[in-house]
C-alpha positions in Angstrom: 89.2 60.3 77.7 89.4 63.9 77.1 91.0 64.7 80.2 93.2 61.2 80.1 94.3 62.0 76.6 95.9 65.1 77.5 97.4 63.6 80.8 99.0 61.5 78.5 100.2 63.6 76.5 101.8 66.1 79.5 103.6 62.9 80.9 104.8 61.9 77.7 106.0 65.4 76.8 107.3 65.5 80.8 111.2 66.1 79.5 110.6 68.6 77.0 111.5 72.0 77.4 109.8 75.7 76.0 106.6 76.2 75.8 104.3 73.2 74.6 101.1 73.8 72.4 98.2 71.9 73.3 95.2 72.0 70.8 92.3 69.9 71.9 88.6 70.2 70.3 87.0 69.8 73.6 85.4 72.8 75.4 85.6 70.6 78.6 88.9 70.5 78.8 90.3 73.9 77.4 87.2 75.6 79.4 88.6 73.5 82.3 92.1 74.6 82.2 91.8 77.8 81.0 88.8 78.9 83.3 87.5 77.2 86.0 90.4 75.4 87.5 91.3 78.3 89.1 88.1 78.7 91.3 87.6 75.0 91.8 91.1 74.5 93.7 90.4 78.1 95.7 86.3 76.2 96.5 87.7 72.9 97.5 87.3 71.3 94.1 83.6 72.4 93.9 81.5 73.7 91.4 79.4 76.7 91.5 76.6 75.4 92.6 78.2 73.9 95.7 78.4 70.0 93.6 81.7 68.1 93.2 84.0 68.6 90.1 83.1 66.2 88.1 86.1 63.9 87.3 87.6 65.4 90.0 90.8 62.8 90.2 91.8 63.7 86.3 91.4 67.3 87.3 93.7 66.9 89.9 96.1 65.6 88.2 96.3 67.6 84.9 96.7 70.8 87.4 99.4 69.3 88.7 101.2 68.3 85.2 100.5 72.1 84.4 101.6 73.4 87.1 105.8 72.9 85.9 105.1 73.7 82.4 104.3 76.9 80.2 101.4 75.8 78.1 99.4 77.6 75.5 96.1 75.8 75.1 94.1 76.4 72.0 90.8 75.1 71.5 89.8 74.1 67.9 86.2 72.9 66.0 86.3 69.5 65.3 85.7 68.7 61.8 86.4 71.7 60.4 90.0 70.6 58.8 92.3 70.9 61.3 95.6 68.7 60.4 96.2 67.7 63.5 92.5 67.2 64.9 91.8 65.4 61.6 94.7 63.1 62.1 93.8 62.9 65.5 90.5 61.9 64.7 91.5 59.1 62.7 94.0 57.8 65.1 91.4 57.2 67.5 88.6 55.6 65.2 91.7 53.1 64.1 92.1 52.1 67.7 88.5 51.7 68.3 87.9 49.4 65.6 91.1 47.7 66.4 89.7 47.0 70.5 86.7 46.3 68.9 87.8 43.7 66.7 90.0 42.3 70.0 86.6 42.2 72.1 84.8 40.1 69.4 87.7 37.7 69.0 88.4 37.2 72.7 84.1 36.6 73.0 84.3 34.0 70.0 86.7 32.1 71.5 
């Protein structure tokens, strides 16, 4: 989900110009895109231990999307009062609750 959120964000802003700032509380996303991805590309999407990169298709899609963009990546710690991080956490909780309610209503009918 963390990767998919970034991918969807980049797709939805593809017509934007200038530098895009991406903030994430996910070390997985941040470290992957700012560090590991360079070697994954070189090694045919394999990790240092030669095993395949997990979520390879998503990483490849993200890699495609960032190639033509000027992006500054930021890692923020979760639940520390960062306004945007708190906002997206609230939205995610609301959406999860809404989805769960819809599932319960469907199974009750």
